[in-house]
C-alpha positions in Angstrom: 102.4 128.3 99.5 103.2 127.7 102.9 102.9 124.0 104.3 101.2 124.6 107.6 102.8 122.5 110.4 101.5 119.3 111.5 101.7 116.7 114.2 104.2 113.6 113.2 101.4 110.3 114.0 98.1 111.8 113.3 98.7 114.7 110.8 97.1 117.3 112.7 97.1 121.0 112.6 99.7 122.8 113.9 99.7 126.8 115.3 102.6 128.5 113.6 104.6 131.6 114.9 102.6 134.5 114.9 99.4 132.7 112.9 96.5 135.2 111.7 93.2 133.5 113.1 95.1 130.9 115.7 91.1 129.3 115.8 90.8 128.0 112.9 93.7 125.9 113.9 92.8 124.6 116.5 89.5 124.1 115.9 90.6 121.9 112.5 93.2 119.9 114.9 90.4 119.3 117.6 87.6 118.1 115.1 89.9 115.3 114.0 90.6 114.9 117.9 86.9 114.1 118.1 86.8 112.1 115.3 90.0 110.2 116.1 90.5 108.9 119.7 88.0 105.7 120.3 87.6 105.7 116.2 83.7 104.9 115.6 82.8 104.6 112.0 79.3 104.0 110.5 80.4 102.0 108.1 82.8 101.2 106.0 85.1 100.5 103.6 82.8 102.3 100.9 83.4 104.0 97.7 80.7 106.6 97.4 79.5 109.0 100.3 76.7 108.8 102.5 73.4 110.4 100.5 72.6 111.9 103.9 75.1 112.3 106.5 74.9 114.2 110.4 77.2 116.1 111.4 80.1 114.6 113.5 79.3 110.8 111.8 82.7 108.7 110.3 83.3 106.3 107.1 86.0 104.5 105.9 86.3 105.8 102.2 86.4 102.4 100.2 88.6 101.4 96.9 88.0 103.5 94.2 86.1 106.6 96.1 83.8 108.9 94.4 82.3 112.2 94.4 83.4 114.5 97.0 85.9 111.3 98.3 87.2 110.6 94.7 91.2 110.0 96.3 90.6 109.5 99.4 91.3 105.6 99.2 90.9 104.2 103.3 90.9 107.5 104.7 88.8 108.1 107.3 85.6 110.7 106.1 84.1 112.3 109.7 80.5 115.1 108.1 81.5 118.2 109.7 80.3 122.5 108.7 78.6 120.9 106.0 81.3 119.0 104.4 83.7 116.5 104.4 87.4 116.1 106.5 89.7 113.6 105.5 92.4 111.9 108.1 94.2 109.6 106.5 95.1 105.6 108.4 98.3 104.9 109.9 99.6 101.0 110.4 97.7 99.8 113.0 95.0 102.4 113.8 92.0 100.9 115.1 88.3 101.5 114.0 84.6 100.0 115.7 82.4 99.5 112.9 79.5 100.7 114.5 76.8 99.1 111.7 78.1 95.2 113.0 80.6 96.1 116.1 83.5 94.8 114.2 86.9 95.9 114.9 88.7 97.0 111.8 92.7 97.6 111.6 94.7 99.3 109.0 97.7 97.7 108.2 99.4 100.1 105.9 97.9 99.3 103.5 93.5 98.5 103.7 91.5 98.4 106.5 91.4 94.2 107.7 88.4 92.7 108.9 88.9 90.3 111.5 88.5 86.6 110.3 85.0 84.4 110.8 85.7 81.5 113.2 83.1 78.9 113.2 82.0 76.7 115.8 83.8 73.6 116.0 81.1 70.2 114.2 82.1 66.6 112.8 85.0 64.1 113.9 84.2 60.7 114.9 84.7 61.9 119.4 82.3 64.4 120.3 83.3 66.3 123.0 80.5 69.0 124.0 82.1 70.0 127.4 85.3 70.9 124.6 82.7 72.8 122.2 80.9 74.5 124.7 83.7 75.7 125.9 85.1 77.1 122.3 81.6 78.6 121.9 81.4 80.2 124.8 85.2 82.1 124.1 83.9 82.8 120.4 80.7 84.7 121.4 82.9 86.8 124.2 85.5 87.7 121.4 82.0 89.1 119.6 81.1 90.7 122.3 84.6 92.6 122.2 84.7 93.1 118.6 86.9 91.0 117.9 84.8 89.2 115.1 82.0 89.7 113.1 78.5 88.4 115.7 77.2 87.5 112.2 79.9 85.6 110.7 79.3 83.0 113.9 77.3 79.9 112.7 76.3 77.3 115.8 76.3 74.1 114.2 
């Protein structure tokens, strides 16, 4: 079996010299680029493929995947052409999770979810101005997808 040449970073298929049906390789590369440039995933990491995916939707495959995703841990699953394409993640790769706007980052072993940051409370001296500034900063971080917006609690 001949191994197709690929790009070093995203493993996009390259055209081979005197290759027949070059459009197949070219279209595969464009499909992967379409999903990975400014990556946005519906949800994830999840282990089971969704029941009714739409063309072009993407998910992050979780640990111990099942069904059509078996053996594809941490990959970005792309629904195309009535089937699945999988893009292996690279260290530092980022994807926006559409369910909550979180910016996930692949850390070479797993997808990292942003930490929960609590609004300041307690203490014997209350500085309302400082708390207001910190609360505003947290809200702006959430708006940029750097925090999970549902995880912020104001006390």
